[in-house]
Residue, then its C-alpha position, 0 to 999 in steps of 0.5 A: m345235208a351236212d349230217n349226211q355228208q362228210g368230205g364230199k362222200p355220203t355217209p350211211r343214214r343212222s337208224w333211230f336206235q343208233r341216233l338215240l345211243g349217240r345222244s349225250g347222257g346216254t350209254g356213250v356208244p359211238a353212233a357209228a358202231p354197229v348195234a350187234d357189236l356193242g358188247a364187244l366195245p371195251e368202253i361199253r363193257a367197262a361202263r356196265p355194272r359187272f353183276f348186271r351184264v346182259r346175257e354174260k357167260i359165267t363159269p360153272v363155279w360162279r353159277w353154282s356159287l350164285a345158285v346156293i345163295p338163296l338156299v343159304v339165305f333161307l336156311a339163315w332165316w329159318f335158324w333165326v325165326t326158330a332160335g330159342a331153347e323153349p318154344e315160347s321164346r321163338r319168333m315163330s311157333a314151333f308147331t308151325l315151323p320146327n327148327p332144322y334140327e328137329v326136322v332132320a331128327r324126324f327123318p329116321s321115323l319118316w323113312y322106316d315107320s312111314a315107309l317114305m321110299r315105298n310111298i314115293l315109288l308108288s306115287l312115281a308109278r302113278v305119275l308116270g302112268g298118267f304122264t304116259v297116257a297123256v303123251f301118247i294122246a296129246v303129242p300125235l293129236g297136237i301134231l295133226m292139229a298144227s299140220f292140217s288146218r281142218i283138224g286144227a279147226t275141229f279141236s280148236l274150241v276143245t283146246t281153248l276150253l281145256s286151257y281154262l279147265p279148273l283141274p282141282a274141281m275135276v277131282p270129285l267128278t273123276m271119282v264119280w267116273w272112275g271110282t277111287g281106285e288106281g284107275h281114278k288116280v292115273g286117269y286124273l293125272a293123265l287128264a291134267t297132263f293132257a290139258f297142259l301138253l296139247p296146247m304146247v305141242v300145237r304151238i310148237v309145231g305151228l311155229v315151224d317156219h313155212k319155208y321148210l314146207l315150201s322146200a319139201y313141196a318143191q322137191g315133190a314131197t307129199a303131205w304126210q312126207s312133209v309132216n313126218r320128214v319136215l315138221v316133226p323132226i324140226a319141232m321134236p326137240d321143243i316137243f321133247n322139252a314140253v314133255r319134260l316140263c309137263l312131267g312136273v304137272g303130275w307131281t303138282y296134282i298127285i296130292l289131290v288124288e292121293i288124299i283118299r286112300s282106296d285100300e289099307g295098303l300104301g297111299g302114296v306121298g299125298n296120303l302121307i302128307e294128309v295123315f301127317r296134317r291130321r296128326g299135327l306132324m309138321g316136321e314130317i310134312y316138310l321132309t315129305v315135300a322136300a323129298i318130292m322136290l328132290v325126286g322131281a329135280v332128279l327126273d328133270r335133270g335126267c330128262a335134260w340129259v336124255s334131250a342133250q343126247l338125242f338133240p345135241y345140236r339144239g343144246a337142250l341140256d341147260e347150260q347153267w347145269a351142264r359141265p363143259r365138254r372136252a374137245r376131242 
């Protein structure tokens, strides 16, 4: 009784979490302090290690400085394992991993003789083609499945099976269906992107709070008006972000569909990597992979910027890479 009264006045009953924090040997948080304000207490901030503060906001300079640390460590390790004037004296075989100087020296040959840029543009066109087909099918279908229970029940089993579809094993099957031409490559990339995107759209629309629908119904909205003017606008920022993430699926599987070249022209970056593998040109393979990663990163940043312009209220552009906007 003494614990609940002080000076004849009853005190608020503490939660189990507040009592846990108030025990000796804990974090030192006063038991009466609101949990939501713990980060603002000076004694708590001083007790935490500076590097491991949970969700601490840091400056862009710190973000970029910390982001380059893994790259510097990787480059240092690369120089270390490939150090040595003679290939026999190196810690790792020169065939498996050439040193950075040897890799960079092969870039002019890769750029001019192997037509790296044209192959990247060809692969990009295929990725965007399959991506566009998948988006135009998966997004409307996902919205309908999450909005109308009977449509969702109709395709629920198909969605579950697509989640476990072994996409690499589908390459020979799609070759039988669509041949080895451009239709096969675009169709396979559309299938791979569709298998990833459809469950994401269904989940995103399904997570919209039901209270918004109740408010729309209370104002006399029809079923289609509730979908078009309530569910879709609320879920659209997250749907756009899911579409952005699925753009990388095409680059993941482009190597599989471009291994076999259907004509004597350019084969794309996938065929380029396969040719280098057969010839034992490991340096060219590393450069091509690095170019694919760079193109993917540029596309991702571009989509993030577009998302930030379309949905500024959601802060879709990742904070760690975005420059702070000046107050007008």
